[in-house]
N, CA, C and O of each residue as an XYZ file, in Angstrom:
328
protein
N     -45.722     -0.693     11.984
C     -45.666     -2.123     11.723
C     -45.896     -2.319     10.274
O     -46.658     -1.529      9.717
N     -45.335     -3.273      9.581
C     -45.433     -3.570      8.115
C     -46.777     -4.166      7.972
O     -47.216     -5.009      8.755
N     -47.455     -3.677      6.890
C     -48.892     -4.412      6.491
C     -48.819     -5.176      5.427
O     -49.728     -5.989      5.257
N     -47.805     -5.103      4.533
C     -47.629     -5.951      3.549
C     -46.193     -6.019      3.202
O     -45.367     -5.426      3.896
N     -45.790     -6.834      1.977
C     -44.506     -7.068      1.755
C     -43.659     -5.807      1.348
O     -42.464     -5.713      1.629
N     -44.362     -4.845      0.665
C     -43.750     -3.596      0.330
C     -43.318     -2.718      1.361
O     -42.270     -2.079      1.267
N     -44.192     -2.650      2.483
C     -43.873     -1.882      3.635
C     -42.726     -2.565      4.526
O     -41.934     -1.920      5.213
N     -42.748     -3.829      4.426
C     -41.739     -4.548      5.170
C     -40.394     -4.332      4.543
O     -39.378     -4.208      5.226
N     -40.401     -4.286      3.172
C     -39.079     -4.103      2.450
C     -38.689     -2.638      2.670
O     -37.490     -2.413      2.833
N     -39.514     -1.657      2.694
C     -39.108     -0.273      2.984
C     -38.565     -0.138      4.439
O     -37.603      0.587      4.696
N     -39.223     -0.865      5.373
C     -38.652     -0.822      6.679
C     -37.402     -1.451      6.870
O     -36.497     -0.953      7.541
N     -37.333     -2.665      6.223
C     -36.009     -3.321      6.264
C     -34.980     -2.423      5.678
O     -33.980     -2.208      6.362
N     -35.086     -1.864      4.498
C     -34.136     -0.959      3.770
C     -33.865      0.419      4.899
O     -32.745      0.925      4.949
N     -34.704      0.804      5.542
C     -34.590      1.957      6.414
C     -33.673      1.514      7.650
O     -32.844      2.300      8.110
N     -33.846      0.261      8.159
C     -33.113     -0.162      9.171
C     -31.735     -0.443      8.813
O     -30.814     -0.078      9.543
N     -31.507     -1.190      7.522
C     -30.169     -1.284      7.174
C     -29.488      0.018      6.808
O     -28.286      0.091      7.063
N     -30.078      1.039      6.255
C     -29.518      2.295      6.032
C     -29.186      3.007      7.305
O     -28.167      3.696      7.350
N     -29.935      2.895      8.292
C     -29.729      3.397      9.637
C     -28.442      2.809     10.197
O     -27.569      3.522     10.692
N     -28.350      1.457     10.100
C     -27.202      0.745     10.617
C     -25.971      1.150     10.001
O     -24.948      1.248     10.679
N     -25.987      1.416      8.653
C     -24.888      1.939      7.943
C     -24.354      3.313      8.414
O     -23.155      3.525      8.594
N     -25.373      4.271      8.608
C     -25.028      5.513      9.111
C     -24.391      5.373     10.708
O     -23.363      5.955     11.053
N     -24.989      4.722     11.371
C     -24.443      4.506     12.719
C     -22.965      4.067     12.707
O     -22.085      4.507     13.447
N     -22.829      3.096     11.717
C     -21.377      2.483     11.678
C     -20.581      3.558     11.172
O     -19.532      3.785     11.775
N     -20.896      4.314     10.115
C     -20.124      5.320      9.631
C     -19.657      6.397     10.755
O     -18.486      6.751     10.891
N     -20.687      6.842     11.497
C     -20.382      7.780     12.485
C     -19.521      7.186     13.475
O     -18.711      7.970     13.969
N     -19.489      5.858     13.936
C     -18.675      5.321     14.719
C     -17.204      5.364     14.221
O     -16.258      5.664     14.949
N     -17.104      5.030     12.892
C     -15.877      5.161     12.273
C     -15.124      6.466     12.334
O     -13.908      6.595     12.469
N     -16.106      7.492     12.204
C     -15.612      8.914     12.056
C     -15.084      9.398     13.359
O     -14.122     10.162     13.442
N     -15.832      8.866     14.505
C     -15.516      9.263     15.917
C     -14.074      8.580     16.135
O     -13.148      9.170     16.692
N     -13.987      7.234     15.620
C     -12.539      6.739     15.931
C     -11.523      7.224     15.155
O     -10.364      7.223     15.569
N     -11.861      7.685     13.953
C     -10.693      8.350     13.237
C     -10.486      9.632     13.764
O      -9.343     10.084     13.719
N     -11.436     10.332     14.280
C     -11.105     11.742     14.823
C     -10.286     11.368     16.249
O      -9.325     12.098     16.491
N     -10.529     10.490     17.038
C     -10.036     10.166     18.087
C      -8.344      9.731     17.840
O      -7.396     10.115     18.525
N      -8.312      8.960     16.835
C      -6.922      8.552     16.451
C      -6.111      9.676     15.899
O      -4.897      9.712     16.100
N      -6.764     10.650     15.170
C      -5.948     11.789     14.853
C      -5.594     12.558     16.071
O      -4.406     12.861     16.181
N      -6.406     12.924     16.996
C      -6.261     13.595     18.235
C      -5.127     12.978     18.974
O      -4.286     13.714     19.491
N      -5.034     11.597     19.070
C      -3.997     10.899     19.846
C      -2.544     11.118     19.064
O      -1.497     11.349     19.669
N      -2.660     11.002     17.576
C      -1.333     11.274     16.857
C      -0.936     12.726     17.072
O       0.266     12.914     17.263
N      -1.673     13.698     17.072
C      -1.319     15.055     17.264
C      -1.048     15.280     18.589
O      -0.246     16.202     18.739
N      -1.450     14.742     19.655
C      -0.926     14.768     20.952
C       0.323     14.200     21.022
O       1.210     14.905     21.502
N       0.599     13.088     20.655
C       1.927     12.406     20.738
C       3.085     13.078     19.911
O       4.276     13.042     20.218
N       2.536     13.700     18.804
C       3.690     14.552     18.119
C       4.000     15.758     18.895
O       5.174     16.069     19.094
N       3.068     16.428     19.325
C       3.314     17.619     20.064
C       4.292     17.237     21.354
O       5.268     17.919     21.666
N       3.924     16.187     21.962
C       4.634     15.773     23.149
C       6.127     15.327     22.798
O       7.053     15.512     23.587
N       6.290     14.698     21.491
C       7.527     14.327     21.098
C       8.284     15.567     20.783
O       9.504     15.580     20.948
N       7.624     16.648     20.324
C       8.364     17.863     19.988
C       8.834     18.583     21.279
O       9.897     19.202     21.314
N       8.089     18.486     22.219
C       8.359     19.146     23.617
C       9.467     18.136     24.201
O      10.349     18.694     24.854
N       9.544     17.027     24.098
C      10.423     16.133     24.771
C      11.724     16.452     24.039
O      12.706     16.645     24.755
N      11.884     16.543     22.603
C      13.004     16.808     21.871
C      13.635     18.111     22.227
O      14.855     18.236     22.331
N      12.698     19.173     22.430
C      13.174     20.641     22.716
C      13.838     20.590     24.150
O      14.950     21.079     24.353
N      13.183     20.046     25.011
C      13.659     20.064     26.444
C      14.809     19.061     26.813
O      15.425     19.226     27.866
N      15.082     18.115     26.041
C      16.178     17.249     26.409
C      17.275     17.200     25.408
O      18.370     16.691     25.646
N      16.913     17.798     24.179
C      18.011     17.944     23.194
C      18.171     16.614     22.438
O      19.149     16.375     21.730
N      17.149     15.767     22.633
C      17.120     14.377     21.869
C      16.623     14.696     20.324
O      15.763     15.538     20.063
N      17.264     13.935     19.405
C      16.691     14.029     18.019
C      15.217     13.783     18.127
O      14.770     13.025     18.987
N      14.422     14.442     17.228
C      12.968     14.194     17.075
C      12.563     12.793     16.867
O      11.555     12.351     17.418
N      13.321     12.060     16.078
C      13.015     10.674     15.842
C      13.089      9.856     17.178
O      12.236      9.013     17.456
N      14.181     10.156     18.009
C      14.421      9.489     19.209
C      13.255      9.904     20.183
O      12.719      9.089     20.934
N      12.947     11.063     20.123
C      11.813     11.484     21.242
C      10.564     10.898     20.785
O       9.746     10.484     21.606
N      10.342     10.828     19.430
C       9.050     10.004     19.004
C       9.052      8.586     19.502
O       8.056      8.167     20.091
N      10.074      7.837     19.313
C      10.118      6.523     19.789
C      10.019      6.454     21.161
O       9.433      5.447     21.559
N      10.451      7.288     22.086
C      10.379      7.312     23.420
C       9.061      7.573     23.757
O       8.531      6.887     24.631
N       8.344      8.613     23.104
C       6.983      8.925     23.578
C       5.988      7.822     23.276
O       5.101      7.516     24.073
N       6.147      7.280     22.195
C       5.482      6.026     21.583
C       5.559      4.908     22.488
O       4.521      4.305     22.761
N       6.635      4.564     22.975
C       7.008      3.486     23.999
C       6.214      3.695     25.254
O       5.551      2.800     25.778
N       6.315      4.955     25.724
C       5.686      5.199     26.939
C       4.088      5.132     26.761
O       3.400      4.670     27.672
N       3.503      5.613     25.544
C       2.156      5.562     25.294
C       1.695      4.111     25.190
O       0.607      3.802     25.677
N       2.467      3.195     24.577
C       2.195      1.642     24.472
C       2.042      1.107     25.849
O       1.027      0.493     26.178
N       3.089      1.342     26.708
C       3.096      0.918     28.012
C       2.086      1.387     28.827
O       1.632      0.610     29.666
N       1.621      2.575     28.739
C       0.463      3.202     29.503
C      -0.791      2.482     29.141
O      -1.582      2.100     30.004
N      -0.984      2.285     27.777
C      -2.195      1.590     27.275
C      -2.268      0.204     27.860
O      -3.317     -0.186     28.373
N      -1.213     -0.539     27.803
C      -1.210     -2.072     28.247
C      -1.550     -2.002     29.776
O      -2.357     -2.803     30.247
N      -0.940     -1.047     30.560
C      -1.259     -0.992     32.020
C      -2.644     -0.528     32.158
O      -3.270     -0.966     33.123
N      -3.252      0.319     31.320
C      -4.618      0.586     31.554
C      -5.544     -0.653     31.211
O      -6.526     -0.884     31.916
N      -5.226     -1.444     30.130
C      -5.900     -2.638     29.695
C      -5.921     -3.605     30.803
O      -6.968     -4.204     31.047
N      -4.792     -3.824     31.537
C      -4.648     -4.760     32.635
C      -5.465     -4.310     33.860
O      -6.121     -5.090     34.551
N      -5.370     -3.024     34.062
C      -6.164     -2.635     35.223
C      -7.627     -2.683     35.134
O      -8.346     -3.065     36.057
N      -8.101     -2.224     33.823
C      -9.528     -2.215     33.605
C     -10.108     -3.517     32.921
O     -11.278     -3.829     33.142
N      -9.451     -4.144     32.241
C     -10.100     -5.177     31.472
C      -9.410     -6.511     31.617
O      -9.705     -7.429     30.852
N      -8.556     -6.650     32.509
C      -7.909     -8.063     32.927
C      -6.822     -8.445     32.012
O      -6.377     -9.590     32.095
N      -6.292     -7.533     31.056
C      -5.187     -7.790     30.206
C      -5.583     -8.427     29.017
O      -4.770     -9.246     28.587
N      -6.731     -8.252     28.301
C      -7.159     -8.720     27.092
C      -6.117     -8.683     26.066
O      -6.361     -9.076     24.925
């Protein structure tokens, strides 16, 4: 507990710094998750292209469309369609 204004200032600085660190880690986790999602969709697109003979760009569009539909369906089921 702060006993004077200097201690209070230090505690406030530490809390602010901790909040920044937590926010940074959250962004890092989100960035890693987004990178993993993109890599998965790219791998899936390549497999679709190889197995169906579709051009890679067409396969990417198809895979992305399915991913968007799946995400929307998940949101409706779990979050009431926000």
